[in-house]
N, C-alpha and C positions, 0 to 999 in steps of 0.2 A: 332233236336239234342234236347236232353234229358235237364233235370233240372240240372244233378249234372257236365254236362259240360259247362255250364254259369255259367259267373263271374261278377263282379260288380269291373269297374276301378272307383276311386275316386279320382279326379284331383282339386287339389290345384293350379288356374293359375295363371299365369305371371302377375305383378303389375306394370309397370315402377315407380311409387312415391314408392314402397315400397323400404326404406330403407338397411334391409339386411334379407335374407331368415329367415327363423321360422319356427318351429315346426307346425303342425296343429294337435291341440289335438279335435278339432270336429271332422275330420275325422277318428284320432286313435280309436275316443268311436265307432263312425258308421263303423270303418272295424271291431272291437272286435265282436261287436254285430252281424253282417252279416256273421262273420268265426260263431261263436256261433251258430249259424242258418245253419249251413251247406253249406254257400254260399261264396265261393270259392273269394277273394276277393283283390284286387290291388290296393297301392297307389299309385300319380302322383305325388310329389311335383315338380312345375316345378321353382317357386322362387329359390328351392335350386339345384335341378339338368340343368334349364335352355333347357330342351328339346324341339325344334321344333314342331308344329303341325304333322307334319312326322311323328317325333319316334311315339307321341302320337296314332296315326294313326296304326303304326305298332304294336304298344302294345296292340290295340284292335284287330286286326287279329290274334296275336298272341296268344293271352286268351282266343280267343272265350268268348270275352266281348259280355254278353246281356244287362247291363245298364251302363251308363253312368252317374257319380255323379260330380256335377261340384259347388265348395263351393263358395260364394260371401260375405267374411268377412266384408270388409270396403266398402260402398256405394261408396266412391270416384274412387272404380276401376270398378264400374258396366258397366259404356258405352265401357270400355276395355277388361273387360272379356265376355261379351255379344258378342263383336265382333269374340274374339278368337272362342264364343262357335258354334256362324253362320258358320265361317271357318272351325270348325271342324263338324258340323250336315251337311255338304257343301257337303263330302266325305267320308260321313258314314250313314246307313239309322237304326244304335244301339238308341234305344230309350234314352233320356237323361232328366234329372231331374237338377234343382238345390234345393241349401238348404239355409239358414240364416237368422237372423234377418232380413237386409234388405227385398230380396225374398218373406219374410212371408207378410211385411206391400206393396209391389208394385207388388204382385203376379199378379192381371190383366193385368197392365201396361205393364209388363214384356213380356206377354206371347201376348198381343196384339200385341205388337212390335216385337218382335220377334218370329217366327214361328218355329225357331229352337228349344226351347223349348218346351218338352213334357211334362213336367211334375212338379209340385213346389213343398216341402214340408212345410207343415205350422209347427213353431214350430218347438221341439225337435225333431232329424230324430230317433234315438236310436230303437222304437218299427215301426216306419213308413216303413222304407227304406226295412227293413228286407223283408217288410209283404209284401211292393210295388213288390219289387226283384220276390219273391215267386210268384207273380199271375202272371206276367208279362213272368216269366219263362216256368210258367206250362198251359198258354191260359186261364187265370182267368180274371175274371171282376173288371178292375184296380179301378172302382165309389164304391169298395166295400171296398175299402182302406180308412182309415180313414185319418184326417190330411193332403189331397195335393188338390191342381189345378190340372187339367187336361184339356186335348185336345182330341177331337174326329173330324175330319175334321174340318171343320169353330168353330166349336165350343168350348167355354171354358167352362170349370163345375169346382167346388168344392165338397168336401163333408164333413162332419162337423168336428170340429177341435177336435184333440184327445189331452186329458191333458196329463200334461210331466210326467214326473218318480216322482214317490213319493219318494222313498227311494234310494239317490245314491251311496249308500253304496253296494245295486243291480247290479250295471253294472258293468261290467269286467271293466278290465283298459286297456285305451287305447291302439292298437296296436303301436309297438314302429319302425318300420321296419328300417327308413329312419336314426334313431337316433344318430347312429354313425358321419352319416354326417354332420347333426344338429350338435351338441358337435366339432365337427373340424373347422365347423364356427363360430360356436356363442360362442360355450364357456358353455353353458349351457343346461339344458332341463325342457320343462314346466309343469306344475302341472293344475290342476282346483280341488278344494278341496271344492270349495261352486259353487252355482248359482243366480245370479240374487243378488238385494241390493234391501234397506231396504228405500233407498231415492227416491226422487220426482223430480228430477230437470226436470226440461223445454227443454233441448237442449237433452236427453241423451234417448236412445230408449229403453235400456238393461230392465228398469221396466215395459212398456208398452207391451214388448213381453213377460217376463217371466208370467206377473199377467193375462195377456189373459189366460193361459196355465192351471195357478196352482199358485200355493203360489211366493210370489216375490221373495221368499229369502230359499234356502235349502242347506244346510252344509252335508258334508262328515263326518264321524266320525274321530276322533282323528286316532284309531288304522287303520282306513281304509288307510290312507291318510300315513301313517308312514311307514306301509305295502309297498305302492308301492315305495316310496322313495328308503326303504331300496332292494326292487327289481333291480330297477335302479342303485342302488350301486353298487350289487353286481353281476350283469350283463352286466353294463355298466361303472363301472368304475365312476360314476356320485358323483361330488362334488359341482354343482352348480347349485340351481333349482329357477325357474319365477315363481312363482304364479298369474295364469293367469284371477283371480277373480276378477271381475268389484268390490267387496270391501272384502279382505279379515277379517273385522272384524264389524260385522254388529251385534251394539246394544249390550244388555246385555248377551244375548247367546251367540252369536259372540266373545264378550270379554272373556266370562268363556271357548269356547274354544280355541281361542288363547291363554290364561293362559296354558290351559290342553297340548298344544302342545308345546311349548318350555320346558313347564316342562319334559314332554318326550322326547323331542329330547336329553335333558341334562341326563336324568338319563337312557337312554339307550345309552347314549354314538356316538351319531350319529353325525359325523362331516360332516358339510354340511354350506354352504352358501343360504341364500335364499332372495328372493325381496317380495316384496309385494303392491297391490295397495288398499285404503282406504282414509276414509273422513277423515276432519280435528278435527270434532268432537268426532271420535273414538282413537286418541291420548292423552294417556297418560302418565305420568314420569314411573312409576312403572312397566307398560306391556310393552312397551317398552325395558324398561332397560335389562327386562327378554328376552325378543326376541330377543335383540343385545346380547345377552351372547348366548342366542342356534343358532346365525349363522346370523340375520339377517342385512343385507348390504345395502339395497336399498329400497326408498319409491317412488313410483308414488302418490303421493299427490294433492286431488282433491281438489284444493284452489280456481280456475276460475276468480277469483277478488278482487280488495282491495277496491273495494267502497258499502256501503253498501245496498244503492240502488237497484245495481245491481246485488248483493249478494240475494235480497230479489227479484227482477223480477226473477230470477233464479232457484228461491224456493230451493237454498241450504240449508235452515233451519240452516245457521250458521253465525257469524261474522265476522266482520275483524278482533276484537281482537282476535278470538277464531283460525283464519288464524295466526297469529303472534304466539301465543302462541304454537300451533301444530308447527312449522315450529323452532321455538327456542329447544322445548324438542327433535326432531330431530336432531340438529345442536349440542347441547350440549354431545349428545349421539355420536357425531361420526358419524353419519349413512345419507348416500348420498340422495338427495332429487333431484325426477324431478318432478316439480311443474305444473300439469294441469293450464291453465293459459289463459281464456278470455278476449283480449283486448276490441273485438268492437261487439256491437250487433246492431239490428236495432233500435234499441230506446238510444243507445248512445249519451250524452253529451259530452260536452269540461269539464265540469266538473268534469265528473267522467275520462273521460279521465288523466285529470289531478291527479285524488287520484289516478290510477292505477298508475302511472309515480309514484308518492311519495312514493304508497306502495312497490313499485317493489325497490327503493333505499334504506327503509329501510330492506326489506330481503337479501340485500347485505350486511347489517351489521350485523342481526341478523345470517346469517349463515356461511359465506364468500365462497371465491368464489372454494374452494376444493371439497367441498359438497352440489353444488348448478348446476341442468342440465340447460342449457340455454334455455331461454324463448321466443320464438316468439312473433319479438313486433307488428306481424300485423293480430293476429291469429283471427279469426272472428267466430261465432256464425252459425251452421250450420243446415238449416232445414232438417237432417235426416228424412227418414220416417218414421211413427209414433208417431212422435213426438210432443209437445204441443208445439213447437215453430214454427213446420211447419203447423200446424192448424192455428196459431198465425196468420203466413206471409200470410197464403190464404184465413184465413176470412178478414183481412184489404186489398186485393188485392195489396201486395207489392211483392208474390210466381211471379218468372218467372222462366219458362220453365218448366221441370218434373222432375222426381227423377236420371235422367241420367244426365243430366245437368241444374244446378238451379241455381239462381242469387236473389238475394231482392237490394234495395238502401235504405240507411238508413233514416230515417226519417229527419233528419237537413243536408243539403245540403252540409252545410261547414264541418261538420263532413264526411258524403261520401267523400269529396275533401281531405280530409287529410289523410282517408284512402288509398284512391288511391296515394297519393304521395309516404306514408311512407314504400308503397306495391311494388313502383316501387325503392324506393330506396334500400331497403329489397333485392330485385331480384340483383340489381347490385352489391351489397355485397358481397352475395352467391355466384355468379358468379367469383371474385376478389378471393374469398380465395379458390373457385377446379382451379384456374388458376395455382394460390399459391401451388398449391397441398395439402389444408389444407384438413381437415375435416369444414364441413357447421357449427354442431353441435358438442358441447364437448361430448365424448364418455363418458361410465360407466368403468373402468375396474374392472372386477369381481374379479382380485386378491387383488387390493391393498382399493378396495369399494372405489376407488374415481375418478377423471375425469384423461382421459388416456394424458399423455404429448405428 
């Protein structure tokens, strides 16, 4: 079979813990770069379509697939997804490659535990995956492809890291084959206007991932972002946009770009509603008033804690006062807030728990229920692969299991007991809500910018 006959199948697998289907921009970018290289590519978004393994296998045969790519977006989903890949690979001889932040940091462990995995792409895959596909389709040597882990018999090998893409504007817009179905189910299209973050949070793998392969933070130009938005409006009638940037506003340059973006939206008369994610120390009234005027309706805000000792331990480089100030600015502007919050970590004390509970009561007073998403009362810091939290727990001997199934106990046994009790109570509450046909967590309404009734 010649190169022109072979295609790549990119799969976003099912995960039972997913609340709703989503458009996988990472696969969209990979597909765009593969097609630009002349390689036929299909995207299979299983959370959206619900196709079983049999349907994927049928697609593999019908499309003459020569390489299967599987994304692991969330580390919590890894065990379920790797089980799926094992079942899939048990019924086809097509080479299988994984990608994502988690596989990058846990590549050797994954390949040792799952012989079904032939390759793992390290870092960004826009250049690596087309090169790997071309080499495999033409009978070349995969060891000459930078940026991968590979398997030859019993041997697991690794090639040199590949630098990340310097100019994000040079990338083609992501493929949107499944966007009509996404819009029907979610009501919005996703966008990435930047990659990375300037923060140094101990629990986040984003910083470690991007810093390893190049700049910690890169931005697309405003013109490039607006061109994609206009194309989506023209071709698909999109009016609601969710920016998936880890941090939409990143320091001084990010602030300048955010002003430029909002002003350009207003000047061009682009009618859109959009959401962003950002840190509390990037929230200021003048900028967010302008963003609100341009269409900002929702902010995922990385608050994380109402205890200063915890914020310092997390290396948030922010204060409790800044947390409340940011929440008040957004509340005063009637912008919906989904608050990132972590109630427990391995060093949590009862004093810190009390500070968190008091903080949440103040937050309710500041924001009002119509503009604040529900906070999980038993959220716990997770030792994701590549994070400082993972490294410290292992150093302290508190880390149990592996990256597929990990756990740890808290330093204070009484706090651990309190956590377990609250978790059990929360589980019962969620089950009662489900039986009554109510949503476990209050949902955001894109049309009103508030909580759904």
